[in-house]
C-alpha positions in Angstrom: -7.1 32.4 -22.0 -5.2 31.3 -18.9 -1.6 32.4 -18.4 -0.4 28.8 -19.1 -2.7 28.2 -22.1 -3.9 25.0 -20.5 -6.8 24.8 -18.0 -5.5 21.6 -16.3 -2.0 23.0 -15.9 -3.4 26.2 -14.5 -5.4 24.3 -11.9 -2.4 22.3 -11.0 -0.4 25.5 -10.5 -3.1 26.9 -8.2 -3.3 23.7 -6.2 0.5 23.6 -5.7 0.5 27.3 -4.8 -2.3 26.7 -2.2 -0.4 23.8 -0.7 2.9 25.7 -0.5 1.0 28.6 1.2 -0.4 26.3 3.8 3.0 24.7 4.5 4.7 28.1 4.9 1.9 29.4 7.2 2.3 26.2 9.3 6.0 26.7 9.4 5.7 30.3 10.5 3.3 29.5 13.4 5.1 26.3 14.5 8.6 27.9 14.7 7.2 31.0 16.4 5.6 28.8 19.1 8.7 26.7 19.5 10.7 29.9 20.1 8.1 31.2 22.5 8.1 27.9 24.4 11.9 28.0 24.5 12.3 24.5 23.1 15.8 23.1 22.8 15.6 22.8 19.0 12.9 25.1 17.6 13.7 24.4 14.0 12.6 20.8 14.6 9.0 22.1 14.5 9.6 23.2 10.9 11.0 19.7 10.1 7.9 18.2 11.5 5.7 20.4 9.3 7.6 19.4 6.2 7.2 15.7 7.0 3.5 15.6 8.0 2.1 18.1 5.4 -0.1 16.5 2.8 -2.6 18.0 0.3 -5.3 15.6 1.6 -6.6 16.5 5.0 -7.4 13.0 6.0 -3.9 11.9 5.0 -2.4 14.7 7.0 -4.4 13.8 10.1 -3.5 10.1 9.8 0.2 11.0 9.2 0.2 13.3 12.2 -1.4 10.8 14.5 1.0 8.1 13.6 3.9 10.5 13.9 3.1 11.2 17.5 2.7 7.4 18.2 6.0 6.7 16.5 7.7 9.5 18.4 6.4 8.2 21.8 7.6 4.6 21.0 11.0 5.9 19.8 11.5 8.1 22.8 10.7 5.2 25.2 13.2 2.9 23.4 15.9 5.7 23.3 15.7 6.3 27.0 15.8 2.6 27.7 18.8 1.6 25.7 20.7 4.7 26.9 20.1 3.7 30.4 21.2 0.1 29.8 24.3 0.8 27.7 25.4 4.2 29.0 29.0 3.0 29.7 29.3 0.7 26.7 29.4 2.6 23.4 29.9 -0.4 21.2 27.1 -2.3 22.8 24.9 0.8 22.6 25.6 1.1 18.8 24.8 -2.6 18.4 21.5 -2.3 20.3 20.7 0.9 18.4 21.3 -0.8 15.1 19.1 -3.8 16.0 16.2 -1.6 17.0 16.5 0.6 13.9 16.6 -2.5 11.7 13.5 -3.9 13.4 11.7 -0.6 12.9 12.5 -0.6 9.2 11.5 -4.2 8.7 8.1 -3.5 10.4 7.7 -0.4 8.2 8.0 -2.5 5.1 5.1 -4.7 6.3 2.7 -2.0 7.2 0.6 0.1 4.8 0.0 3.8 4.4 1.0 6.0 7.3 1.0 3.1 9.8 4.4 2.4 8.2 5.4 5.9 9.0 4.9 5.2 12.7 7.6 2.5 12.5 9.8 4.8 10.5 9.5 7.5 13.2 10.3 4.9 15.9 13.5 4.1 14.1 15.1 7.5 13.7 13.5 9.1 16.7 15.7 6.9 18.8 18.8 8.5 17.4 17.4 12.1 17.2 16.5 12.0 20.9 19.8 10.3 21.9 22.2 12.5 19.9 22.0 15.6 22.1 22.6 13.4 25.2 25.7 11.6 23.9 27.9 14.0 25.8 25.6 14.1 28.8 23.7 10.9 29.1 21.8 12.0 32.2 20.0 14.5 30.0 18.3 11.9 27.8 14.9 12.3 29.4 14.9 16.1 28.9 16.0 15.5 25.3 13.1 13.1 24.8 10.6 15.6 26.2 12.0 18.4 24.1 11.8 16.3 20.9 8.2 15.2 21.8 7.3 18.9 22.4 8.7 20.0 19.1 6.9 17.3 17.2 3.6 18.0 19.0 3.8 21.7 18.2 4.5 21.0 14.5 1.7 18.3 14.3 -0.9 20.4 16.0 -0.2 23.6 14.1 -0.1 21.8 10.7 -3.4 20.0 11.5 -5.0 23.2 12.5 -3.9 25.2 9.5 -4.8 22.6 6.9 -8.2 21.7 8.4 -9.1 25.4 8.6 -7.8 26.4 5.1 -8.5 23.3 3.1 -11.8 23.0 1.3 -13.7 20.0 2.5 -15.5 17.8 -0.1 -17.0 14.8 1.7 -18.6 13.4 -1.4 -15.6 13.6 -3.7 -14.3 10.2 -2.8 -17.7 8.5 -3.5 -17.9 10.4 -6.8 -14.5 9.0 -7.7 -15.5 5.5 -6.7 -18.6 5.8 -8.8 -16.5 6.9 -11.7 -14.2 3.9 -11.2 -17.2 1.6 -11.3 -18.3 3.2 -14.6 -14.8 2.9 -16.1 -14.7 -0.7 -15.1 -18.0 -1.4 -16.9 -16.8 0.6 -19.9 -13.6 -1.5 -20.0 -15.6 -4.7 -20.0 -17.9 -3.4 -22.6 -15.1 -2.6 -25.0 -13.9 -6.2 -24.8 -17.3 -7.9 -25.2 -18.3 -5.6 -28.0 -15.2 -6.4 -29.9 -15.8 -10.1 -29.3 -19.5 -10.1 -30.3 -20.9 -9.6 -33.7 -18.4 -6.9 -34.7 -20.7 -4.0 -34.2 -19.8 -0.6 -35.6 -19.9 1.0 -32.2 -16.5 -0.4 -31.3 -13.4 1.7 -32.3 -12.0 0.6 -35.6 -8.4 0.3 -34.4 -9.4 -1.9 -31.5 -11.5 -4.1 -33.7 -8.8 -4.5 -36.3 -6.1 -5.3 -33.7 -8.4 -7.8 -32.0 -9.2 -9.6 -35.3 -5.5 -9.7 -36.3 -4.6 -11.1 -32.9 -7.1 -13.9 -33.2 -6.2 -14.6 -36.8 -2.4 -14.8 -36.4 -2.0 -16.4 -33.0 -1.7 -20.1 -32.7 -3.9 -22.0 -30.2 -0.9 -23.0 -28.0 0.6 -19.5 -27.9 -0.1 -16.9 -25.3 -2.0 -14.3 -27.3 -2.0 -10.5 -26.8 -4.9 -8.1 -26.5 -5.1 -4.9 -28.7 -3.2 -1.9 -27.4 -6.4 0.2 -26.7 -7.5 -2.5 -24.2 -4.0 -2.6 -22.6 -4.0 1.2 -22.3 -7.5 1.1 -20.7 -6.4 -1.5 -18.3 -3.2 0.3 -17.3 -5.0 3.6 -16.6 -7.7 1.8 -14.6 -5.2 -0.1 -12.5 -3.3 3.1 -11.7 -6.6 4.9 -10.8 -7.6 2.0 -8.5 -4.1 2.1 -6.8 -4.6 5.8 -6.1 -8.2 5.3 -4.8 -7.2 2.8 -2.2 -5.2 5.2 0.1 -7.7 8.0 -0.7 -10.5 5.8 0.9 -8.3 5.2 3.9 -7.5 8.9 4.4 -11.1 9.9 3.9 -12.2 7.5 6.6 -9.8 9.3 9.0 -11.6 12.6 8.3 -15.2 11.7 7.6 -17.3 9.6 10.1 -19.6 8.4 7.3 -16.6 7.1 5.3 -15.2 5.5 8.5 -18.4 3.5 8.9 -18.3 2.3 5.2 -14.5 1.9 4.8 -14.6 -2.0 5.0 -17.3 -2.1 2.3 -15.4 0.3 0.1 -12.2 -1.8 0.4 -14.0 -4.8 -0.8 -15.6 -2.9 -3.7 -12.2 -1.6 -4.8 -10.7 -5.2 -4.6 -13.6 -6.6 -6.6 -13.4 -3.9 -9.3 -9.6 -4.4 -9.6 -10.3 -8.2 -10.0 -12.8 -7.5 -12.8 -10.3 -5.3 -14.6 -7.5 -7.8 -14.6 -9.8 -10.7 -15.5 -9.7 -9.4 -19.1 -6.4 -10.8 -20.3 -5.3 -12.7 -23.5 -6.6 -15.9 -22.1 -10.1 -14.9 -23.2 -8.9 -15.1 -26.8 -7.7 -18.6 -26.4 -11.2 -19.7 -25.6 -12.6 -18.8 -29.1 -12.3 -22.3 -30.5 -16.1 -22.4 -30.8 -15.9 -19.6 -33.4 -19.2 -17.8 -33.9 -21.0 -19.8 -31.2 -19.7 -17.5 -28.4 -20.3 -14.2 -30.2 -24.0 -14.2 -29.2 -23.0 -14.5 -25.5 -20.5 -11.6 -25.9 -23.2 -9.6 -27.7 -25.7 -10.2 -24.8 -23.0 -9.2 -22.3 -22.2 -6.0 -24.3 -25.9 -5.0 -24.3 -26.1 -5.5 -20.5 -23.0 -3.4 -20.0 -24.3 -0.7 -22.3 -27.5 -0.6 -20.3 -25.4 -0.3 -17.1 -23.5 2.7 -18.5 -26.8 4.4 -19.4 -28.2 3.8 -15.8 -25.0 5.2 -14.2 -25.3 8.5 -16.1 -27.9 9.5 -13.5 -26.2 11.5 -10.7 -28.3 9.6 -8.1 -27.4 6.0 -9.0 -25.1 5.7 -6.0 -28.0 6.5 -3.7 -30.5 4.2 -5.4 -28.8 1.3 -7.3 -32.1 -0.7 -7.6 -32.2 -0.4 -11.4 -28.6 -1.5 -11.8 -29.0 -4.5 -9.5 -32.2 -5.5 -11.4 -30.3 -5.2 -14.7 -27.5 -7.4 -13.5 -29.9 -10.0 -12.0 -31.9 -10.2 -15.3 -28.7 -10.8 -17.2 -27.6 -13.5 -14.8 -31.0 -15.3 -15.1 -30.7 -15.2 -18.9 -27.2 -16.7 -18.8 -28.4 -19.4 -16.4 -31.2 -20.3 -18.8 -28.6 -20.7 -21.6 -26.4 -22.8 -19.4 -29.2 -25.3 -18.9 -29.4 -25.9 -22.6 -27.1 -28.4 -24.4 -23.9 -26.4 -25.1 -20.4 -27.2 -26.2 -17.5 -26.9 -23.6 -16.3 -23.6 -25.2 -19.7 -22.1 -25.0 -20.1 -23.2 -21.4 -16.7 -21.7 -20.6 -17.8 -18.3 -22.0 -21.1 -18.6 -20.1 -19.4 -19.4 -16.8 -16.8 -16.7 -17.2 -19.4 -14.1 -18.2 -21.6 -15.1 -15.3 -18.6 -14.7 -12.9 -18.0 -11.2 -14.2 -21.7 -10.2 -13.6 -21.7 -11.8 -10.1 -18.5 -9.9 -9.1 -19.9 -6.7 -10.6 -23.1 -7.2 -8.6 -21.2 -7.7 -5.4 -19.0 -4.7 -6.1 -22.1 -2.6 -6.6 -23.5 -3.8 -3.3 -20.3 -3.0 -1.4 -20.1 0.4 -3.1 -23.7 1.5 -2.3 -24.5 -0.3 0.9 -24.2 1.5 4.2 -24.8 -1.6 6.4 -21.9 -3.5 7.7 -21.0 -6.8 6.0 -22.4 -9.8 7.9 -19.7 -12.3 6.8 -16.1 -12.0 7.5 -14.1 -11.1 4.4 -10.9 -9.3 5.6 -8.3 -8.7 2.9 -5.0 -9.1 4.8 -1.9 -7.2 3.8 0.7 -9.2 1.9 3.9 -9.6 4.1 7.0 -9.5 1.9 9.4 -11.0 4.3 12.5 -11.0 2.1 12.1 -7.3 1.3 11.5 -6.5 4.9 14.5 -8.4 6.1 16.7 -6.7 3.5 15.5 -3.3 4.5 16.1 -4.2 8.1 19.6 -5.5 7.3 20.4 -2.3 5.4 19.3 -0.1 8.3 21.2 -2.3 10.8 24.4 -2.2 8.8 24.2 1.6 8.1 23.5 2.4 11.7 26.4 0.2 12.9 28.8 1.6 10.4 27.9 5.2 11.3 28.3 4.4 15.0 31.7 2.7 14.6 33.0 5.5 12.3 32.1 8.0 15.0 33.6 5.8 17.8 36.8 4.8 16.0 37.7 8.2 14.5 36.4 10.3 17.4 34.5 12.3 14.9 33.2 15.4 16.7 30.2 15.6 14.3 29.5 11.9 14.5 26.0 12.3 16.0 24.9 14.2 12.9 26.3 11.4 10.7 24.3 8.9 12.7 21.1 11.0 12.7 21.1 11.5 9.0 21.9 7.9 8.0 19.4 6.4 10.3 16.7 8.9 9.3 17.3 8.5 5.6 17.5 4.7 5.7 14.2 4.6 7.7 12.4 6.9 5.3 13.7 4.8 2.3 12.4 1.6 3.8 8.8 2.5 2.7 9.9 3.3 -0.9 9.0 0.7 -3.6 12.7 0.3 -4.4 15.0 1.6 -1.6 18.1 1.0 -3.7 16.7 3.0 -6.6 15.5 5.8 -4.4 18.7 6.2 -2.3 20.6 8.2 -4.9 17.7 10.6 -5.2 17.5 11.1 -1.5 21.2 11.6 -1.3 21.1 14.0 -4.2 18.4 16.1 -2.6 20.4 16.2 0.7 23.6 17.1 -1.2 21.7 20.0 -2.8 20.7 21.2 0.6 24.3 21.6 1.6 25.2 24.6 -0.7 21.8 26.1 -0.1 22.5 25.9 3.7 25.8 27.6 3.1 24.1 30.5 1.3 21.5 30.7 4.0 24.0 30.9 6.8 26.4 33.3 5.0 24.0 35.6 3.1 20.6 35.6 4.9 20.8 34.7 8.6 23.4 37.3 9.6 21.2 40.1 8.3 18.1 38.9 10.2 17.0 41.1 13.2 13.5 39.7 13.8 11.2 36.7 13.4 9.3 37.9 10.3 12.6 38.0 8.3 13.5 34.6 9.6 10.2 33.2 8.4 10.6 34.8 5.0 14.1 33.3 4.6 12.9 29.9 5.6 10.1 30.0 3.1 12.4 31.3 0.3 14.9 28.5 0.7 12.3 25.7 1.2 10.2 26.8 -1.8 12.0 24.5 -4.3 11.6 21.4 -2.1 7.9 22.1 -1.3 7.1 22.9 -4.9 8.9 19.9 -6.6 7.3 17.4 -4.3 4.3 17.4 -6.7 6.6 16.4 -9.6 6.8 12.5 -9.6 10.3 12.5 -11.1 11.8 14.8 -8.4 9.5 14.3 -5.5 11.8 12.1 -3.4 14.8 14.4 -4.0 12.7 17.4 -3.2 11.5 15.8 0.0 15.1 15.0 1.1 16.1 18.6 0.3 13.3 20.2 2.3 13.6 17.9 5.4 17.3 17.8 5.7 17.8 21.5 4.9 16.0 22.4 8.1 18.1 19.7 9.9 21.3 21.5 8.9 20.2 25.0 9.9 21.7 26.2 13.2 18.8 28.4 14.2 18.5 28.9 18.0 17.6 31.8 20.2 20.0 33.7 20.0 21.7 32.5 16.9 25.5 31.8 17.4 27.6 31.5 14.2 30.6 29.1 14.2 32.1 28.7 10.8 34.3 25.8 11.7 31.3 23.9 13.3 29.1 24.6 10.2 31.9 23.4 7.8 32.2 20.2 9.8 28.5 19.6 9.6 28.4 20.1 5.9 31.4 17.8 5.4 29.7 15.2 7.5 26.5 15.4 5.4 28.6 14.9 2.2 30.1 11.8 3.7 26.8 10.6 4.9 25.2 11.0 1.4 28.0 8.9 -0.1 27.8 6.2 2.6 24.0 6.0 2.0 24.4 5.3 -1.7 27.2 2.8 -1.1 25.2 0.8 1.4 22.0 0.7 -0.6 23.5 0.3 -4.1 26.8 -1.6 -3.5 26.8 -3.5 -0.1 23.2 -4.6 -0.1 21.7 -3.9 -3.6 18.3 -5.0 -4.8 17.9 -7.8 -7.3 14.6 -6.9 -8.9 14.6 -10.0 -11.1 15.0 -12.2 -8.1 12.3 -10.3 -6.2 10.0 -10.8 -9.2 10.8 -14.5 -9.3 9.9 -14.9 -5.6 6.5 -13.2 -6.3 5.8 -15.5 -9.2 6.6 -18.5 -7.0 4.3 -17.1 -4.3 1.4 -16.8 -6.8 1.9 -20.4 -8.0 2.0 -21.6 -4.4 -1.2 -19.7 -3.7 -2.9 -21.6 -6.5 -1.7 -24.9 -5.1 -2.9 -24.1 -1.6 -6.3 -23.0 -2.9 -6.7 -26.3 -4.8 -5.7 -28.4 -1.9 -7.3 -26.4 1.0 -9.9 -28.2 3.2 -13.4 -28.3 1.8 -14.9 -26.7 4.9 -13.7 -23.4 6.4 -11.6 -22.5 3.3 -10.5 -19.0 2.4 -13.2 -16.7 0.9 -12.6 -15.8 -2.7 -12.5 -12.0 -2.2 -9.8 -12.4 0.5 -7.7 -14.8 -1.7 -8.1 -12.5 -4.7 -7.2 -9.4 -2.7 -4.0 -11.1 -1.5 -3.0 -12.1 -5.0 -3.8 -8.6 -6.4 -1.3 -7.2 -3.9 1.4 -9.6 -5.1 0.6 -8.8 -8.7 0.9 -5.1 -8.0 4.4 -5.7 -6.5 5.3 -7.9 -9.4 4.4 -5.3 -12.0 6.5 -2.7 -10.0 9.5 -5.1 -9.9 9.2 -5.9 -13.6 9.2 -2.1 -14.4 12.6 -1.8 -12.6 14.2 -4.6 -14.7 15.9 -2.7 -17.6 15.9 -5.2 -20.5 15.6 -8.8 -21.4 12.2 -9.7 -20.1 8.7 -10.0 -21.6 7.1 -7.7 -19.0 3.7 -7.6 -20.7 3.7 -11.4 -21.0 4.6 -11.9 -17.4 1.9 -9.4 -16.3 -0.7 -11.1 -18.4 0.4 -14.5 -17.0 0.1 -13.2 -13.5 -3.5 -12.2 -14.2 -4.2 -15.7 -15.4 -3.5 -16.9 -11.8 -6.8 -15.2 -10.8 -8.7 -16.9 -13.6 -7.2 -20.2 -12.6 -8.3 -19.5 -9.0 -11.8 -18.8 -10.2 -11.9 -22.1 -12.0 -10.6 -23.9 -8.9 -13.3 -22.3 -6.7 -15.9 -23.5 -9.1 -14.5 -27.0 -9.1 -14.3 -27.0 -5.3 -17.9 -25.9 -5.0 -18.9 -28.7 -7.4 -17.1 -31.3 -5.3 -18.8 -30.0 -2.1 -22.3 -29.1 -3.3 -23.2 -30.2 -6.8 -24.7 -33.5 -7.6 -22.2 -35.6 -9.5 -21.8 -39.3 -10.4 -19.5 -41.0 -7.8 -17.0 -41.9 -10.5 -17.0 -38.3 -11.8 -16.5 -37.0 -8.3 -13.5 -39.3 -7.8 -12.0 -38.3 -11.1 -12.5 -34.6 -10.1 -10.8 -35.1 -6.7 -7.9 -36.7 -8.4 -7.6 -33.8 -10.8 -7.6 -31.3 -7.9 -4.8 -33.2 -6.3 -2.8 -32.8 -9.5 -2.3 -29.1 -8.7 0.1 -30.1 -6.0 2.7 -30.8 -8.7 2.0 -27.5 -10.6 5.3 -25.9 -9.7 7.4 -29.0 -10.6 5.8 -30.1 -13.8 2.9 -27.8 -15.1 2.6 -29.8 -18.3 1.9 -33.0 -16.3 -0.7 -31.1 -14.2 -2.4 -29.8 -17.4 -2.4 -33.4 -18.8 -3.9 -34.7 -15.7 -6.7 -32.2 -15.9 -7.4 -33.1 -19.5 -7.4 -36.8 -18.7 -9.9 -36.1 -16.0 -12.0 -34.1 -18.4 -12.0 -36.9 -20.9 -13.0 -39.5 -18.3 -15.8 -37.4 -16.9 -17.0 -36.5 -20.4 -17.2 -40.2 -21.3 -19.5 -41.0 -18.4 -23.1 -41.3 -19.4 -26.1 -40.2 -17.4 -29.8 -39.5 -18.2 -30.5 -37.0 -15.4 -30.5 -33.5 -16.8 -29.0 -31.9 -13.6 -26.2 -34.4 -13.6 -25.5 -33.7 -17.3 -25.3 -29.9 -16.7 -22.9 -30.4 -13.8 -20.8 -32.8 -15.7 -20.5 -30.5 -18.7 -19.6 -27.6 -16.4 -16.9 -29.6 -14.7 -15.5 -30.7 -18.1 -15.5 -27.0 -19.2 -13.6 -25.9 -16.1 -11.0 -28.6 -16.4 -10.3 -27.9 -20.0 -10.1 -24.1 -19.3 -7.6 -24.7 -16.4 -5.5 -27.0 -18.6 -5.6 -24.4 -21.4 -4.3 -21.7 -19.0 -1.4 -23.8 -17.8 -0.4 -24.9 -21.2 -0.5 -21.3 -22.5 2.2 -20.2 -20.0 4.0 -23.3 -18.6 7.2 -21.3 -18.0 5.3 -19.0 -15.6 4.2 -21.9 -13.3 7.4 -23.9 -13.2 9.7 -23.2 -10.3 12.7 -23.2 -12.6 11.0 -21.0 -15.2 12.8 -18.4 -17.3 12.5 -15.6 -14.8 14.1 -17.8 -12.1 17.3 -18.2 -14.1 20.3 -16.1 -13.2 21.0 -13.4 -15.7 24.6 -13.0 -17.0 25.4 -9.3 -16.9 28.5 -9.7 -19.1 26.6 -10.7 -22.2 23.5 -9.5 -24.0 20.6 -11.6 -22.9 17.7 -12.4 -25.3 14.2 -11.6 -24.3 12.7 -14.0 -21.8 9.3 -15.1 -23.0 6.8 -16.3 -20.4 5.8 -19.3 -22.6 9.2 -20.9 -22.5 9.6 -24.1 -20.5 12.8 -24.8 -18.6 15.1 -27.5 -19.9 
């Protein structure tokens, strides 16, 4: 029996303890070396340790590298603007605010710890310049001192963590293999429930699925049973965690570095497979029992894949899995060449798409050879959020500079340093406005703890070991609570800015009046931070969500009207839309009430299904043999997507009219009949998707309306059309 009575909790306790031990060891060595090298601010080495420390060695190495790069860029800019505006304080503050705003905007665009380099560029400018405000000629020495402290902290932290952290090169591949199995299991659960109602499916999922199909109308947007929603939510969260883990492992492992592009594509394809199972599948069951045999065949294939992946060596030799997938694809192709109804063809095509994507994901996951074709998934650039974060940083830097200049505040540099650093760090948060009070609260808690440290601990220290012990004791809450999601940002703010407020030099000189001024300044800075982020430039999460919805709809229109040759590859287009949907889900979670979050999430997932249908239709136009009249009708239907955001009902009607025209065309050639029926199936599916959620596709849909905060708003269903 473990002390906590829970094995998982005990392991988490041991992992947190090991991480805290490595951090405190790094702090001890880094601060000792900073004192030995007689750096201007030795405690800055401890601040660097607190910022770059990460339980994952690859993440820590990446963070350290980008911290040095950001420090170098920030030091260069700091020396430059100080040299240009040395005799013009107001112009200096304006230039400083502009550069800080640009750095925060760029940090919003970048991913992982590349964004951290932009953040460091922003507040390094101020940290380097603050000691030189009284003596501008000392700016170069201040820059060198700051760079030296950062380098000491980075090198020591990297050395300690790489020596003491257990290295598990195969752990990421094991996690990716588990993600592949979980994706197959998620698909198996759905197809089993939709097949011949086998007893192997959980009863609660089966009953909920039957009730959903029995009670929902054809024109309504149906819902999946809760077990499938739960499985989807867990898988998406797991995939979101694996994406940065792959990037960090590539930093630390040469083999992972060679395969990182393949693994990115594998994760994107698996995520696309997960979100392809949404309520739209239930709306295709107009054929009744005819499609159950297809679902049963798919369930058998997936069950076979689950059996094959039980072997621990399947990642090294995926031949059996690939053969199973190819055999299932050939069987579906044979069924598609037989006379089938449009609903059955729809089920066949969607199931075949799933198997193709699964086969490609398996190839990306297991192949060590580089990909021959170009399929880069570009990061989504959220311009509005970036500009807002940049404007916040610009405003807060300008306000801090003017407050210092107008009131002749003797601790003005500290005010400027904190506000710029905090706003730069918040620029990478999912919601800077929501995170700013947490950051301010952590900093405010560091003020009384700094008072206790200066009055009770530091005067009694007569050697470095005691100083190290005191630092570890006061930093312990911040280090420990960083593992708690609810308090992680506040704990980070406490740990980082506690070290900033410590007046630890060699020798230590105590000045009660100076310390009191510093603490008062930090209180004012915390209040100003919350005011700027929550009052002056607050976030409108509903408006952000509406912009993302509009971006998804525009992406569908561009895909439908893109040139036939040289168009975007599907995996790149899908990866871009998955990034938007991930941000949309985050924004929806921030909206307190009055919105059908699950409905909008499912509607966003239908965008990917609509994109798959458009890709099939575009391929048919370019490659498949069609009657000239059918080809003309199909091109006209594709052009109807240009009005999707203005009148989705008219677009759906145009697709159905085209399907009716093509269906009425007679031909005796078997190949032309098969292509004609597939085109009709795709057009009817696309129209069904649009009519299921017309309010999602319209540019003046329910989410785009302005909410009235003075009255209770009814829930906004995704199916409602604007008036």
